[in-house]
Residue frames as qw, qx, qy, qz and C-alpha x, y, z in Angstrom:
[[0.229, 0.775, 0.331, 0.488, 68.71, 83.93, 103.53],
 [0.350, 0.061, -0.274, 0.894, 70.25, 87.20, 104.63],
 [0.105, -0.783, -0.544, 0.284, 68.24, 89.57, 106.80],
 [0.305, 0.452, 0.202, 0.814, 67.86, 93.01, 105.29],
 [0.128, -0.556, -0.420, 0.705, 67.37, 96.28, 107.11],
 [0.260, 0.711, 0.496, 0.426, 64.94, 98.34, 105.10],
 [0.319, -0.156, -0.156, 0.922, 66.17, 101.93, 105.27],
 [0.345, 0.324, 0.129, -0.872, 63.11, 103.42, 103.61],
 [0.168, 0.311, 0.889, 0.291, 60.04, 102.30, 101.70],
 [0.199, 0.520, 0.241, -0.795, 58.04, 105.17, 100.28],
 [0.382, 0.493, 0.686, 0.375, 55.58, 105.59, 97.44],
 [0.013, -0.599, -0.059, 0.799, 55.34, 108.93, 95.70],
 [0.578, 0.725, 0.370, 0.066, 53.68, 110.34, 92.62],
 [0.400, -0.452, 0.316, 0.732, 56.40, 111.74, 90.38],
 [0.545, 0.787, 0.065, -0.281, 56.56, 113.54, 87.09],
 [0.624, -0.220, 0.552, 0.508, 58.84, 112.15, 84.39],
 [0.440, 0.801, -0.090, -0.395, 59.71, 114.00, 81.20],
 [0.782, 0.038, 0.487, 0.387, 61.22, 112.12, 78.25],
 [0.235, 0.886, -0.148, -0.371, 63.31, 114.25, 75.92],
 [0.804, 0.113, 0.393, 0.431, 65.16, 113.25, 72.75],
 [0.169, 0.951, -0.102, -0.237, 67.51, 115.68, 71.06],
 [0.849, 0.220, 0.108, 0.469, 70.39, 115.53, 68.60],
 [0.221, -0.896, 0.131, 0.362, 73.29, 117.85, 69.25],
 [0.405, 0.798, -0.427, -0.131, 76.43, 118.59, 67.31],
 [0.027, 0.533, -0.836, 0.127, 78.39, 115.87, 69.14],
 [0.017, -0.053, -0.990, 0.133, 75.82, 113.26, 70.18],
 [0.487, -0.418, -0.495, -0.586, 72.20, 112.27, 70.47],
 [0.075, -0.130, 0.702, -0.696, 70.57, 112.56, 73.87],
 [0.596, -0.393, -0.544, -0.441, 67.56, 110.53, 74.98],
 [0.128, 0.152, -0.693, 0.692, 66.91, 111.21, 78.63],
 [0.468, -0.633, -0.584, -0.199, 64.26, 110.68, 81.25],
 [0.096, 0.319, -0.398, 0.855, 64.10, 113.46, 83.84],
 [0.491, -0.535, -0.684, -0.063, 62.12, 112.59, 86.95],
 [0.126, -0.519, 0.259, -0.805, 61.00, 115.24, 89.41],
 [0.684, -0.412, -0.601, 0.039, 60.50, 113.97, 92.95],
 [0.326, -0.847, 0.178, -0.380, 60.60, 115.41, 96.45],
 [0.949, -0.278, -0.045, 0.143, 62.71, 112.44, 97.53],
 [0.745, 0.117, -0.014, 0.657, 66.01, 114.04, 96.44],
 [0.297, -0.659, -0.208, 0.658, 65.58, 117.48, 98.02],
 [0.294, 0.838, 0.027, -0.459, 64.71, 119.31, 94.81],
 [0.084, -0.464, 0.740, 0.480, 67.27, 117.56, 92.63],
 [0.810, 0.330, -0.065, -0.480, 66.11, 115.59, 89.60],
 [0.710, -0.155, 0.671, 0.147, 66.81, 112.00, 88.67],
 [0.472, 0.684, -0.328, -0.449, 68.32, 112.03, 85.17],
 [0.755, -0.067, 0.641, 0.123, 68.67, 108.79, 83.20],
 [0.262, 0.530, -0.560, -0.581, 70.39, 108.58, 79.82],
 [0.888, 0.149, 0.235, -0.365, 68.31, 105.95, 78.05],
 [0.684, 0.572, -0.448, -0.069, 71.06, 104.84, 75.63],
 [0.459, 0.361, -0.739, 0.336, 73.42, 103.59, 78.33],
 [0.668, -0.521, -0.528, -0.062, 71.20, 103.46, 81.43],
 [0.436, 0.007, -0.420, 0.796, 73.49, 105.73, 83.43],
 [0.308, -0.806, -0.428, -0.269, 71.60, 107.72, 86.02],
 [0.371, 0.045, -0.396, 0.839, 72.51, 110.62, 88.32],
 [0.194, -0.823, -0.506, 0.173, 70.72, 112.87, 90.76],
 [0.437, 0.231, 0.119, 0.861, 71.31, 116.42, 89.54],
 [0.033, -0.809, -0.304, 0.501, 70.76, 120.00, 90.61],
 [0.450, 0.891, 0.027, 0.051, 71.34, 122.91, 88.26],
 [0.200, -0.836, 0.506, 0.068, 74.81, 123.29, 89.79],
 [0.687, -0.173, 0.690, 0.145, 75.57, 119.61, 89.12],
 [0.687, 0.601, 0.398, 0.096, 74.36, 119.96, 85.52],
 [0.238, 0.955, -0.175, 0.026, 76.80, 122.87, 85.03],
 [0.464, -0.645, 0.599, 0.100, 79.73, 120.79, 86.34],
 [0.704, 0.524, -0.396, -0.270, 81.19, 119.32, 83.13],
 [0.202, 0.416, -0.873, 0.156, 83.80, 117.05, 84.79],
 [0.460, -0.018, 0.726, -0.511, 81.08, 115.60, 87.04],
 [0.775, 0.399, 0.078, -0.483, 78.85, 114.89, 84.04],
 [0.505, 0.537, -0.663, -0.132, 81.73, 113.18, 82.26],
 [0.023, -0.251, 0.915, -0.316, 82.22, 110.85, 85.22],
 [0.529, 0.135, 0.586, -0.598, 78.55, 110.25, 86.00],
 [0.764, 0.480, 0.166, -0.398, 77.45, 109.54, 82.45],
 [0.769, -0.089, 0.524, 0.355, 80.64, 108.03, 81.02],
 [0.489, 0.869, 0.072, 0.009, 81.25, 110.82, 78.52],
 [0.801, -0.113, 0.139, 0.571, 84.79, 110.75, 77.13],
 [0.385, 0.422, 0.231, 0.787, 84.81, 113.99, 75.14],
 [0.167, -0.385, -0.392, 0.819, 84.77, 117.34, 76.95],
 [0.200, 0.053, -0.306, -0.929, 83.00, 119.13, 74.08],
 [0.451, -0.308, -0.756, -0.361, 80.24, 116.51, 74.17],
 [0.388, -0.437, -0.673, 0.453, 79.95, 116.86, 77.96],
 [0.036, -0.239, -0.106, 0.965, 79.75, 120.65, 77.63],
 [0.351, -0.111, -0.523, -0.769, 76.98, 120.27, 75.06],
 [0.484, -0.380, -0.788, -0.029, 75.18, 117.80, 77.36],
 [0.255, -0.338, -0.486, 0.764, 75.53, 120.27, 80.23],
 [0.170, 0.110, -0.128, -0.971, 73.89, 123.03, 78.17],
 [0.455, -0.223, -0.716, -0.480, 71.12, 120.60, 77.16],
 [0.439, -0.403, -0.750, 0.287, 70.44, 119.69, 80.79],
 [0.130, -0.281, -0.310, 0.899, 70.49, 123.27, 82.01],
 [0.294, -0.008, -0.332, -0.896, 67.88, 124.16, 79.41],
 [0.611, -0.199, -0.615, -0.457, 65.60, 121.26, 80.40],
 [0.348, -0.135, -0.805, 0.461, 65.96, 120.65, 84.14]]
């Protein structure tokens, strides 16, 4: 068996908000977790595809980044998702 170096092992109470919304281009079901572990950024998970990213408001406004992080192919859909995130982060 391989020896592992544990880099961190912390337990923290977090707050998770589940939001479902239908936009013009797609439906969004997300879990947004607030934690102090990511320096004020939030852990955002799209429930439909399981893709997760750690986002600040600036990250949420970055449409090309959202397209890459969440596997969104359409720029209009990514822009809509960006506006959704900025309203709910």
